[in-house]
Residue frames as a rotation matrix with the C-alpha (Angstrom) as fourth column:
MET 1
-0.591 0.783 -0.194 -4.33
0.312 0.000 -0.950 82.28
-0.743 -0.622 -0.245 163.10
ARG 2
-0.195 0.507 -0.840 -5.47
-0.701 -0.671 -0.242 84.25
-0.686 0.541 0.486 160.08
LEU 3
-0.670 -0.113 -0.734 -4.99
-0.668 0.522 0.530 81.25
0.323 0.845 -0.426 157.80
ALA 4
-0.924 0.371 -0.096 -6.97
0.374 0.820 -0.434 78.96
-0.082 -0.437 -0.896 160.11
LEU 5
-0.250 0.891 -0.380 -9.93
0.119 -0.361 -0.925 81.42
-0.961 -0.277 -0.016 159.89
SER 6
-0.187 0.152 -0.971 -9.66
-0.829 -0.554 0.072 82.15
-0.527 0.818 0.230 156.21
LEU 7
-0.958 -0.182 -0.220 -9.67
-0.275 0.792 0.545 78.47
0.075 0.583 -0.809 155.03
PRO 8
-0.583 0.802 0.133 -13.18
0.632 0.550 -0.546 77.70
-0.511 -0.234 -0.827 156.35
VAL 9
0.092 0.578 -0.811 -14.47
-0.195 -0.788 -0.584 80.92
-0.977 0.211 0.040 154.85
LEU 10
-0.515 -0.374 -0.771 -12.87
-0.816 -0.063 0.575 80.02
-0.264 0.925 -0.273 151.50
VAL 11
-0.978 0.183 0.096 -14.42
0.197 0.965 0.172 76.52
-0.061 0.187 -0.980 151.62
LEU 12
-0.237 0.945 -0.228 -17.84
0.504 -0.081 -0.860 77.98
-0.831 -0.318 -0.456 152.43
VAL 13
0.018 0.185 -0.983 -17.61
-0.580 -0.799 -0.161 80.49
-0.814 0.573 0.093 149.57
LEU 14
-0.798 -0.374 -0.471 -16.47
-0.600 0.439 0.669 77.80
-0.044 0.817 -0.575 147.08
SER 15
-0.829 0.520 0.203 -19.29
0.479 0.850 -0.220 75.47
-0.287 -0.086 -0.954 148.14
MET 16
0.019 0.874 -0.485 -21.85
0.187 -0.480 -0.857 78.18
-0.982 -0.075 -0.173 147.63
VAL 17
-0.154 -0.172 -0.973 -20.50
-0.818 -0.530 0.223 79.06
-0.554 0.831 -0.059 144.20
LEU 18
-0.880 -0.332 -0.340 -20.26
-0.472 0.701 0.535 75.46
0.060 0.631 -0.773 143.02
GLU 19
-0.683 0.641 0.350 -23.69
0.215 0.635 -0.742 74.37
-0.698 -0.431 -0.572 144.20
GLY 20
-0.736 0.348 0.580 -25.46
0.613 -0.020 0.790 76.17
0.287 0.937 -0.198 141.34
PRO 21
-0.542 0.585 0.603 -28.68
-0.366 -0.810 0.458 78.15
0.757 0.028 0.653 141.26
ALA 22
-0.804 0.359 0.473 -31.00
-0.474 0.093 -0.876 78.15
-0.359 -0.929 0.095 144.27
PRO 23
-0.743 0.553 0.376 -34.01
0.590 0.807 -0.022 75.80
-0.316 0.206 -0.926 144.09
ALA 24
0.182 0.845 -0.503 -36.40
0.350 -0.534 -0.770 78.78
-0.919 -0.036 -0.392 143.80
GLN 25
-0.087 -0.300 -0.950 -34.49
-0.715 -0.645 0.270 80.01
-0.693 0.703 -0.158 140.71
ALA 26
-0.910 -0.362 -0.203 -34.41
-0.400 0.635 0.660 76.58
-0.110 0.682 -0.723 139.11
ALA 27
-0.465 0.777 0.424 -38.04
0.074 0.511 -0.856 75.69
-0.882 -0.367 -0.295 139.76
PRO 28
0.392 0.695 -0.603 -39.45
-0.627 -0.278 -0.728 76.96
-0.673 0.663 0.327 136.43
ASP 29
-0.264 -0.563 -0.783 -36.88
-0.939 0.336 0.074 74.92
0.221 0.755 -0.618 134.48
ILE 30
-0.946 -0.099 0.309 -37.68
-0.204 0.922 -0.330 71.83
-0.252 -0.375 -0.892 136.51
LEU 31
-0.106 0.984 0.140 -41.39
-0.142 0.125 -0.982 72.20
-0.984 -0.124 0.127 135.96
GLU 32
0.354 0.168 -0.920 -40.87
-0.891 -0.239 -0.387 72.64
-0.285 0.956 0.065 132.25
MET 33
-0.630 -0.682 -0.372 -38.61
-0.744 0.667 0.037 69.55
0.223 0.301 -0.927 132.15
LEU 34
-0.771 0.414 0.483 -41.19
-0.030 0.734 -0.678 67.46
-0.636 -0.537 -0.554 134.08
LYS 35
0.273 0.914 -0.301 -43.96
-0.434 -0.162 -0.886 68.57
-0.859 0.373 0.352 131.73
GLU 36
0.101 -0.324 -0.941 -41.84
-0.987 0.085 -0.135 67.61
0.123 0.942 -0.311 128.68
PHE 37
-0.874 -0.469 0.128 -40.96
-0.486 0.856 -0.177 64.29
-0.026 -0.217 -0.976 130.31
GLY 38
-0.406 0.817 0.410 -44.63
-0.077 0.416 -0.906 63.54
-0.911 -0.399 -0.105 130.94
ASN 39
0.471 0.548 -0.691 -45.57
-0.708 -0.232 -0.667 64.37
-0.526 0.804 0.278 127.37
THR 40
-0.275 -0.669 -0.691 -42.79
-0.913 0.407 -0.031 62.16
0.302 0.622 -0.722 126.03
LEU 41
-0.893 -0.036 0.448 -43.82
-0.278 0.827 -0.489 59.35
-0.353 -0.561 -0.748 128.32
GLU 42
0.047 0.994 0.101 -47.45
-0.269 0.109 -0.957 59.60
-0.962 0.018 0.272 127.23
ASN 43
0.375 0.069 -0.924 -46.51
-0.916 -0.122 -0.381 59.56
-0.139 0.990 0.017 123.58
LYS 44
-0.652 -0.680 -0.335 -44.25
-0.705 0.706 -0.061 56.49
0.278 0.196 -0.940 124.01
ALA 45
-0.710 0.436 0.554 -46.99
-0.154 0.670 -0.726 54.69
-0.687 -0.600 -0.409 125.95
ARG 46
0.351 0.873 -0.339 -49.54
-0.524 -0.117 -0.844 55.42
-0.776 0.473 0.416 123.25
GLU 47
0.114 -0.402 -0.909 -47.14
-0.972 0.144 -0.186 54.16
0.205 0.904 -0.374 120.55
ALA 48
-0.880 -0.435 0.190 -46.49
-0.473 0.838 -0.271 50.97
-0.042 -0.328 -0.944 122.54
ILE 49
-0.319 0.855 0.410 -50.19
-0.156 0.379 -0.912 50.29
-0.935 -0.355 0.013 122.93
GLU 50
0.519 0.473 -0.712 -50.78
-0.740 -0.168 -0.651 50.83
-0.428 0.865 0.263 119.20
HIS 51
-0.362 -0.731 -0.578 -47.86
-0.879 0.474 -0.048 48.53
0.310 0.491 -0.814 118.37
ILE 52
-0.864 0.069 0.498 -49.32
-0.209 0.851 -0.481 45.79
-0.457 -0.520 -0.721 120.61
LYS 53
0.123 0.992 0.027 -52.73
-0.292 0.062 -0.955 46.22
-0.949 0.110 0.297 119.03
GLN 54
0.399 -0.022 -0.916 -51.32
-0.913 -0.098 -0.396 45.98
-0.081 0.995 -0.059 115.51
LYS 55
-0.538 -0.747 -0.391 -49.21
-0.763 0.628 -0.151 42.86
0.359 0.218 -0.908 116.27
ASP 56
0.544 0.824 -0.158 -51.89
-0.631 0.527 0.570 40.93
0.553 -0.211 0.806 118.12
ILE 57
-0.532 -0.839 -0.113 -49.21
-0.495 0.417 -0.762 39.67
0.687 -0.350 -0.637 120.50
ALA 58
-0.518 0.375 0.768 -51.73
-0.774 0.178 -0.608 38.93
-0.365 -0.910 0.198 123.22
THR 59
0.583 0.805 -0.111 -53.84
-0.772 0.507 -0.383 36.78
-0.252 0.309 0.917 120.97
LYS 60
0.385 -0.537 -0.750 -50.90
-0.458 0.595 -0.661 34.86
0.801 0.598 -0.017 119.62
THR 61
-0.674 -0.664 0.324 -49.45
-0.584 0.210 -0.784 34.33
0.453 -0.718 -0.529 123.06
GLY 62
-0.132 0.731 0.670 -52.81
-0.856 0.256 -0.448 33.11
-0.499 -0.633 0.592 124.41
ALA 63
0.768 0.400 -0.501 -53.19
-0.625 0.640 -0.447 30.65
0.142 0.657 0.741 121.50
TRP 64
-0.061 -0.895 -0.441 -49.65
-0.493 0.412 -0.766 29.38
0.868 0.171 -0.467 122.12
PHE 65
-0.715 -0.166 0.679 -50.33
-0.699 0.206 -0.685 28.75
-0.026 -0.964 -0.264 125.80
LYS 66
0.316 0.908 0.275 -53.60
-0.819 0.408 -0.404 26.97
-0.479 -0.097 0.872 125.01
GLU 67
0.672 -0.090 -0.735 -51.94
-0.542 0.617 -0.571 24.82
0.505 0.782 0.366 122.42
THR 68
-0.421 -0.903 -0.084 -49.04
-0.508 0.312 -0.803 23.94
0.751 -0.296 -0.590 124.73
PHE 69
-0.479 0.352 0.804 -51.38
-0.810 0.177 -0.560 23.17
-0.340 -0.919 0.200 127.62
GLN 70
0.632 0.750 -0.193 -53.49
-0.758 0.547 -0.355 20.94
-0.161 0.371 0.915 125.34
LYS 71
0.267 -0.625 -0.734 -50.34
-0.446 0.595 -0.668 19.01
0.854 0.506 -0.120 124.24
MET 72
-0.734 -0.582 0.352 -49.26
-0.555 0.215 -0.803 18.52
0.392 -0.785 -0.480 127.85
LYS 73
-0.074 0.820 0.567 -52.77
-0.888 0.205 -0.412 17.42
-0.455 -0.534 0.713 128.80
GLU 74
0.727 0.346 -0.593 -52.79
-0.634 0.669 -0.387 14.79
0.263 0.657 0.706 125.97
LYS 75
-0.181 -0.867 -0.464 -49.38
-0.411 0.495 -0.765 13.43
0.893 0.053 -0.446 127.05
PHE 76
-0.752 -0.075 0.655 -50.57
-0.659 0.140 -0.739 13.02
-0.036 -0.987 -0.154 130.65
THR 77
0.278 0.919 0.279 -53.77
-0.845 0.372 -0.384 11.28
-0.457 -0.129 0.880 129.62
GLU 78
0.499 -0.185 -0.847 -51.82
-0.588 0.646 -0.487 8.85
0.637 0.741 0.213 127.38
SER 79
-0.509 -0.861 0.021 -49.52
-0.570 0.318 -0.758 7.80
0.646 -0.397 -0.652 130.26
């Protein structure tokens, strides 16, 4: 009978120990991590936008689509 009562208590104690810090204790770390993540994300977005501006990908892609569409249009009008 004692073993049957002590096993659930042991499982409860182990689960409490292994779950880690309480959410209230971990909150400052989480806020700090979220702030750092937001700053990193902002920096990467700015770098990506600058990279796109420098490469003129949008202009080149638009020109390619216009050229391809014009070629298709000429082929259909010839037929």
